[in-house]
Backbone as numpy.savetxt, mean C-alpha at the origin, in Angstrom:
# Nx Ny Nz CAx CAy CAz Cx Cy Cz
-9.77 9.79 4.02 -9.00 9.48 2.89 -7.40 9.29 2.84
-7.20 8.28 2.55 -5.43 8.27 2.56 -5.50 8.56 1.07
-4.00 9.34 1.00 -3.31 9.06 -0.26 -2.49 8.40 -0.63
-2.37 7.46 -1.91 -1.84 6.76 -2.50 -1.13 6.57 -3.57
0.40 6.87 -3.48 0.79 7.61 -4.92 0.41 8.88 -5.27
-0.17 9.75 -3.80 -0.28 11.14 -5.21 -1.61 11.27 -5.03
-2.74 10.36 -5.01 -4.37 10.30 -5.04 -5.04 10.01 -4.04
-5.71 10.82 -3.73 -6.94 10.35 -2.62 -7.62 9.57 -3.23
-7.81 8.07 -1.94 -8.26 7.26 -2.44 -8.81 7.01 -0.81
-10.56 6.15 -1.04 -10.67 5.75 -0.17 -10.87 4.44 0.78
-10.10 4.21 1.29 -9.00 3.25 1.95 -8.88 2.72 3.33
-9.29 3.94 4.42 -9.51 3.89 5.76 -10.08 3.03 6.07
-9.46 2.24 7.00 -10.06 0.79 7.65 -9.85 -0.45 7.06
-8.93 -0.28 5.61 -9.01 -1.62 4.98 -7.11 -1.96 5.87
-6.56 -3.21 5.36 -5.26 -3.56 5.81 -4.69 -3.29 4.22
-3.05 -2.94 4.34 -2.46 -2.52 3.41 -2.98 -3.80 2.50
-2.39 -4.83 3.04 -2.84 -6.01 2.06 -4.37 -6.06 1.05
-5.03 -5.67 1.65 -6.56 -5.36 1.64 -6.34 -4.52 0.24
-6.04 -3.22 0.45 -5.79 -2.15 -0.67 -5.31 -2.96 -1.71
-3.65 -3.55 -1.60 -2.87 -3.80 -2.92 -3.95 -4.65 -3.46
-4.84 -6.01 -2.77 -5.42 -6.99 -3.65 -6.17 -5.97 -4.47
-7.20 -5.56 -3.88 -8.15 -4.53 -4.34 -7.48 -3.70 -5.27
-6.64 -3.49 -5.38 -6.03 -2.05 -6.25 -5.63 -3.08 -7.61
-5.05 -4.23 -8.00 -4.71 -5.37 -8.58 -2.98 -5.28 -8.48
-2.31 -4.95 -7.49 -0.89 -5.31 -7.57 -0.71 -6.40 -7.11
0.34 -6.79 -7.21 1.05 -8.40 -6.87 1.81 -8.45 -5.54
1.50 -8.26 -4.56 1.93 -8.20 -3.60 3.64 -9.30 -3.52
3.68 -9.55 -4.35 5.39 -10.36 -3.93 5.96 -9.17 -4.66
5.56 -8.39 -5.47 6.07 -8.04 -6.65 6.24 -5.92 -6.29
6.10 -5.44 -4.68 5.47 -4.45 -4.28 6.77 -4.41 -3.14
6.79 -2.82 -3.06 7.43 -2.26 -1.35 6.27 -1.58 -1.40
6.05 -0.93 -0.02 5.08 -0.37 0.37 5.65 0.78 1.55
5.46 1.85 1.22 5.83 2.84 2.42 4.93 3.30 3.25
4.79 3.51 4.48 3.55 4.20 4.81 4.05 5.41 5.78
3.33 6.58 5.54 4.18 7.84 6.41 5.73 7.75 6.88
6.19 7.48 5.71 7.54 7.48 5.63 8.44 6.38 6.12
7.69 5.46 6.35 8.21 3.81 6.77 7.73 3.09 5.99
8.76 2.34 5.52 8.84 1.01 4.75 8.59 -0.18 5.43
7.37 -1.08 5.20 6.88 -2.12 5.54 7.18 -3.09 5.30
7.42 -3.69 6.15 7.91 -5.52 5.93 6.93 -6.43 5.23
6.93 -6.97 4.64 6.01 -7.82 4.25 4.97 -8.51 5.11
5.54 -8.89 6.26 4.50 -9.55 7.28 3.89 -8.77 7.45
4.17 -7.20 7.73 2.95 -6.09 8.27 2.40 -5.41 7.49
1.87 -6.02 5.83 0.99 -6.14 5.14 0.07 -6.25 5.38
-0.59 -7.10 5.93 -1.95 -8.07 6.45 -2.40 -7.42 7.91
-1.43 -6.91 8.49 -1.70 -6.45 9.95 -1.85 -4.56 10.08
-1.27 -4.19 8.94 -1.37 -2.64 9.26 -2.80 -2.31 8.39
-3.33 -1.42 9.44 -4.68 -0.65 8.86 -4.63 0.53 8.46
-4.77 1.26 7.18 -4.74 2.20 6.71 -5.74 3.39 7.31
-5.34 4.42 7.94 -6.36 5.69 8.59 -6.15 6.75 7.81
-7.46 7.56 8.28 -7.84 8.83 7.43 -6.18 9.99 7.60
-5.79 10.42 6.99 -4.52 11.11 6.81 -3.43 10.52 6.02
-3.19 9.04 6.32 -2.07 8.39 6.13 -1.48 8.80 4.89
-0.06 8.58 4.41 0.11 8.77 2.98 1.05 7.68 2.63
0.93 6.92 1.70 1.38 5.42 1.08 1.71 5.70 -0.40
3.16 4.91 -0.15 3.22 5.15 -1.41 3.67 3.65 -2.06
3.36 2.92 -3.03 3.42 1.82 -3.48 4.10 1.69 -4.86
5.57 0.98 -4.54 6.68 0.59 -5.60 6.54 -0.76 -6.23
5.84 -0.85 -7.53 5.61 -1.79 -8.23 7.01 -2.16 -9.12
7.64 -3.48 -8.82 8.49 -4.13 -9.64 7.85 -4.42 -10.76
8.32 -4.57 -12.28 8.09 -5.01 -13.40 9.60 -5.97 -14.19
9.22 -6.90 -14.21 10.65 -7.63 -15.02 10.46 -7.09 -16.42
11.80 -6.81 -17.34 11.27 -6.55 -18.65 13.10 -7.60 -19.40
12.67 -6.80 -20.56 14.38 -7.60 -21.25 14.41 -7.84 -22.54
């Protein structure tokens, strides 16, 4: 089980990018922190989520 934004999700074994896309986020508009480390955009497709990981996804929204 992986904790994403405070909720337990079954995402172990997926890359961060896979999870972002499946969850409906726009990868160009998010910042991802995994286990207190902010990931670079090029790390999203290579970083694999593991049981016990804690992930925070910040989604930027424009407005005006």
